[in-house]
C-alpha atoms as a printed R data frame, in Angstrom:
    type eleno elety resid chain resno       x       y      z
1   ATOM     1    CA   MET     A     1   3.388 143.973 77.669
2   ATOM     2    CA   ILE     A     2   0.460 142.593 79.595
3   ATOM     3    CA   ASN     A     3  -1.738 145.087 81.366
4   ATOM     4    CA   ALA     A     4  -1.739 143.926 85.002
5   ATOM     5    CA   GLY     A     5  -5.481 144.675 85.222
6   ATOM     6    CA   VAL     A     6  -6.348 141.731 82.960
7   ATOM     7    CA   LEU     A     7  -4.450 139.259 85.152
8   ATOM     8    CA   ARG     A     8  -7.244 139.017 87.715
9   ATOM     9    CA   HIS     A     9  -7.546 135.232 87.946
10  ATOM    10    CA   LYS     A    10  -5.270 132.828 89.815
11  ATOM    11    CA   ILE     A    11  -4.108 129.579 88.260
12  ATOM    12    CA   THR     A    12  -1.749 126.840 89.384
13  ATOM    13    CA   ILE     A    13   0.438 125.022 86.870
14  ATOM    14    CA   GLN     A    14   1.364 121.486 87.850
15  ATOM    15    CA   GLY     A    15   3.841 118.935 86.568
16  ATOM    16    CA   SER     A    16   3.535 115.183 86.993
17  ATOM    17    CA   SER     A    17   5.779 112.320 87.905
18  ATOM    18    CA   ASP     A    18   5.157 108.600 87.783
19  ATOM    19    CA   THR     A    19   6.053 106.292 90.647
20  ATOM    20    CA   THR     A    20   6.224 102.550 90.106
21  ATOM    21    CA   SER     A    21   5.673 100.096 92.928
22  ATOM    22    CA   ALA     A    22   4.640  96.470 93.312
23  ATOM    23    CA   PHE     A    23   1.033  97.662 92.953
24  ATOM    24    CA   GLY     A    24   1.554  99.444 89.628
25  ATOM    25    CA   THR     A    25   2.298 102.930 88.417
26  ATOM    26    CA   THR     A    26   0.896 105.990 90.155
27  ATOM    27    CA   ARG     A    27   0.927 109.487 88.672
28  ATOM    28    CA   THR     A    28   1.303 112.333 91.142
29  ATOM    29    CA   TRP     A    29   0.986 116.032 90.431
30  ATOM    30    CA   SER     A    30   2.968 118.777 92.136
31  ATOM    31    CA   ASP     A    31   2.919 122.556 91.790
32  ATOM    32    CA   PHE     A    32   5.301 124.091 89.253
33  ATOM    33    CA   LEU     A    33   3.797 127.572 89.748
34  ATOM    34    CA   ALA     A    34   1.138 128.249 92.373
35  ATOM    35    CA   ASN     A    35  -1.374 131.113 92.374
36  ATOM    36    CA   ARG     A    36  -0.036 132.639 89.159
37  ATOM    37    CA   PRO     A    37  -1.928 135.763 87.967
38  ATOM    38    CA   ALA     A    38  -3.596 135.065 84.613
39  ATOM    39    CA   ALA     A    39  -6.124 136.339 82.117
40  ATOM    40    CA   VAL     A    40  -8.686 133.650 81.273
41  ATOM    41    CA   LEU     A    41  -9.993 133.728 77.705
42  ATOM    42    CA   PRO     A    42 -12.701 131.220 76.713
43  ATOM    43    CA   SER     A    43 -11.786 129.679 73.364
44  ATOM    44    CA   ALA     A    44 -14.893 129.270 71.239
45  ATOM    45    CA   VAL     A    45 -13.807 129.605 67.646
46  ATOM    46    CA   GLY     A    46 -13.336 127.214 64.768
47  ATOM    47    CA   ARG     A    47 -12.048 123.783 65.706
48  ATOM    48    CA   ASP     A    48 -12.667 124.356 69.424
49  ATOM    49    CA   VAL     A    49 -16.411 124.860 68.915
50  ATOM    50    CA   TYR     A    50 -16.626 121.588 66.953
51  ATOM    51    CA   ARG     A    51 -14.659 119.667 69.579
52  ATOM    52    CA   MET     A    52 -16.731 121.141 72.395
53  ATOM    53    CA   ALA     A    53 -19.958 120.084 70.680
54  ATOM    54    CA   GLU     A    54 -18.698 116.593 69.832
55  ATOM    55    CA   GLY     A    55 -16.978 115.605 73.033
56  ATOM    56    CA   ASN     A    56 -18.318 118.032 75.635
57  ATOM    57    CA   ILE     A    57 -14.814 119.475 75.981
58  ATOM    58    CA   GLU     A    58 -14.204 122.907 77.439
59  ATOM    59    CA   SER     A    59 -11.267 124.728 75.869
60  ATOM    60    CA   ILE     A    60  -9.784 127.800 77.538
61  ATOM    61    CA   LYS     A    61  -6.803 130.041 76.868
62  ATOM    62    CA   PHE     A    62  -4.733 131.396 79.724
63  ATOM    63    CA   LEU     A    63  -2.455 134.411 79.295
64  ATOM    64    CA   ILE     A    64   0.342 134.756 81.862
65  ATOM    65    CA   ARG     A    65   3.640 136.548 82.180
66  ATOM    66    CA   TYR     A    66   6.455 134.540 80.600
67  ATOM    67    CA   ILE     A    67   8.014 131.734 82.603
68  ATOM    68    CA   ALA     A    68  10.395 129.180 81.098
69  ATOM    69    CA   GLY     A    69   9.618 125.498 81.433
70  ATOM    70    CA   VAL     A    70   5.838 125.356 80.889
71  ATOM    71    CA   THR     A    71   5.079 122.415 78.562
72  ATOM    72    CA   PRO     A    72   2.084 120.447 77.218
73  ATOM    73    CA   ASP     A    73   2.995 117.663 79.666
74  ATOM    74    CA   MET     A    74   1.643 119.858 82.468
75  ATOM    75    CA   ARG     A    75  -1.837 120.810 83.608
76  ATOM    76    CA   ILE     A    76  -3.551 123.916 84.957
77  ATOM    77    CA   VAL     A    77  -5.786 123.955 88.008
78  ATOM    78    CA   TYR     A    78  -8.376 126.730 87.743
79  ATOM    79    CA   GLY     A    79 -11.839 127.143 89.211
80  ATOM    80    CA   GLY     A    80 -11.818 123.677 90.752
81  ATOM    81    CA   ASN     A    81 -11.084 121.999 87.401
82  ATOM    82    CA   ASN     A    82  -7.967 120.397 85.953
83  ATOM    83    CA   PHE     A    83  -7.117 121.546 82.422
84  ATOM    84    CA   ARG     A    84  -4.759 119.517 80.234
85  ATOM    85    CA   ILE     A    85  -2.335 121.847 78.450
86  ATOM    86    CA   THR     A    86  -2.518 121.291 74.697
87  ATOM    87    CA   HIS     A    87  -0.361 124.191 73.448
88  ATOM    88    CA   VAL     A    88   2.079 126.746 74.872
89  ATOM    89    CA   GLU     A    89   2.956 129.835 72.820
90  ATOM    90    CA   ASN     A    90   5.685 132.339 73.648
91  ATOM    91    CA   VAL     A    91   3.797 135.359 72.255
92  ATOM    92    CA   ARG     A    92   5.849 137.034 69.504
93  ATOM    93    CA   GLY     A    93   8.891 135.065 70.760
94  ATOM    94    CA   MET     A    94   9.749 137.907 73.132
95  ATOM    95    CA   ASN     A    95   9.772 136.053 76.490
96  ATOM    96    CA   VAL     A    96   7.148 138.460 77.874
97  ATOM    97    CA   GLU     A    97   3.841 136.553 77.609
98  ATOM    98    CA   LEU     A    98   2.757 132.931 77.407
99  ATOM    99    CA   LEU     A    99  -0.546 132.015 75.796
100 ATOM   100    CA   ILE     A   100  -1.536 128.562 77.027
101 ATOM   101    CA   THR     A   101  -4.360 126.586 75.437
102 ATOM   102    CA   ALA     A   102  -5.862 123.914 77.672
103 ATOM   103    CA   GLU     A   103  -8.945 121.723 77.795
104 ATOM   104    CA   THR     A   104 -10.980 119.599 80.158
105 ATOM   105    CA   ALA     A   105 -13.911 117.261 79.747
106 ATOM   106    CA   ARG     A   106 -17.069 118.615 81.351
107 ATOM   107    CA   THR     A   107 -19.133 116.307 83.497
């Protein structure tokens, strides 16, 4: 179980859809889950440190209560940044916690 005290950040998980018109294809994002309580865990070990140094990429892990349907095709909005989801793990396969790894390029 997740201790509610660690879920002190708010994140929004968004899904995308593509719309095609005479002017081309446009991707739009809409909220899948808004203002979801989460623990935010900076990921700075192993491969992530190398990738951050090489490409100026920030990698973060988000821990939330389990919700079905979160996939790597989605993104997380947190702290004014958009994070591309790279991995979603159902912790211990128990449908209690999701550990989401995401990254964004820093400017």
